[in-house]
N, C-alpha and C positions, 0 to 999 in steps of 0.2 A: 126329692133328693137332688143335690147339686154336687158335681165333681169338677174340680179345677186342677189342671196339670200344667205346670210351668216348664219351660225349656229355654235354652239360649244363654244361660249364664256361663261364666268362665273367667279366665285371667287375661287381662289386657293392660297394655302400658298407658300411662297418662296421655291424654290427647286422642286416644283411640275410640273405637265405636263398638257397640254391641246391640243386638236386637233380641229382646225377650219376647217370648210367645206364651200365650195362655189358652189352652183348649178347655172350653166349658161344655159340660154335658148335663142332661137332666132338665129340670124345670127352669129353663132360662127364658126370661121375657125381655124383649128388645127395649122396653121403656124403663128397665131397672138399670141403675148405674153399675159400671165395672171400673176397677182401678188397680193401681199398683201401689203397694206400700213397701217400705224397707225397714230393716232393723239391723243396726250396727252393734257390735259387742258393747255391752254396758249401757246401751241407750234404749229408749222406748221406740216402739214401732211408730213410724211416721208416714203420712200420706206423701206420695211422690206425684201421682197424677191420677185423675179420674175423668171418665167420659160418661156423660148422662144421655147424650144424644149426638147426632152428627155435628151439631153446631155448639154443643155445650161441653167444654172441657175446662179443667182447672189444674194448675200445677203448683207445686211448692216453689217458693221464690228461688230456692237454691238450684233448681233445675230449669227454670224458664229460659227459653232460647237455646237450650241444649238437648232437651228430651222432647219427644213427641209421642203422644198416645193415640192409637187408632183402634178401630173395632170393625170386624167383619160380621155383620148381623146375619148373614146367611150361614156362614161356617161356625158361628158362635166362638169366634176367636177375638182376643184382644192382644195388642202388641205395644211394646214400648221400645222405640228407637232412641238409643242413648248415644249422643255424640259428644266430643270434647270431654271425655271422662276424666275425672279428677280422683286422686287417692281418697278423698273424703266421700266419694260415692260408693266406696267399698261397704257391702252389707249383704244380708240375705234379702232378696226381693220376693214379695208375696203378691200373688194375684188375689183380687177380692171381687166378690159379687154381693150386692146388697139388694134385698127384696123387702118391699113394704107389704105387710100382711094385713093391713087394715088398722092395726093399733100399735104396731112396733116394727122396727127394722130388724131383719135377720141378716147376719153377715156370714158369708161362706169364704173359706180360705183354701188356697193351694198349699202344697208342702214346702214351697219356697225353692229358690234357686240362688246359688252363691255368685255374687259378682265381686271380683277382686281387681282393684286398679293399682298397679305398681307405679312408683314414682321414678 
């Protein structure tokens, strides 16, 4: 079993910053990727950032240079530092943990945290 609990969302003005946190518990393996996705009203869920190892991260083009993902492998935490926020960053942000079980990927999700950026 895997549980993911997000925190840190809220309301911020354009140009501001927020830091999201995700606490993972259960069968968490350090070599399995974790990431952040977001879903805005009327849109599909999209990848924001993912970290597969200390040196392997990838970001959506829309957040490159503004967002930074990091992971604490001892505490089983993943963070998303969001700077220079824009109104189009408004969405529910979900923490994700992906585990390979030998023949397929299994995705685990948190409950989501709302981020609202006002103009």
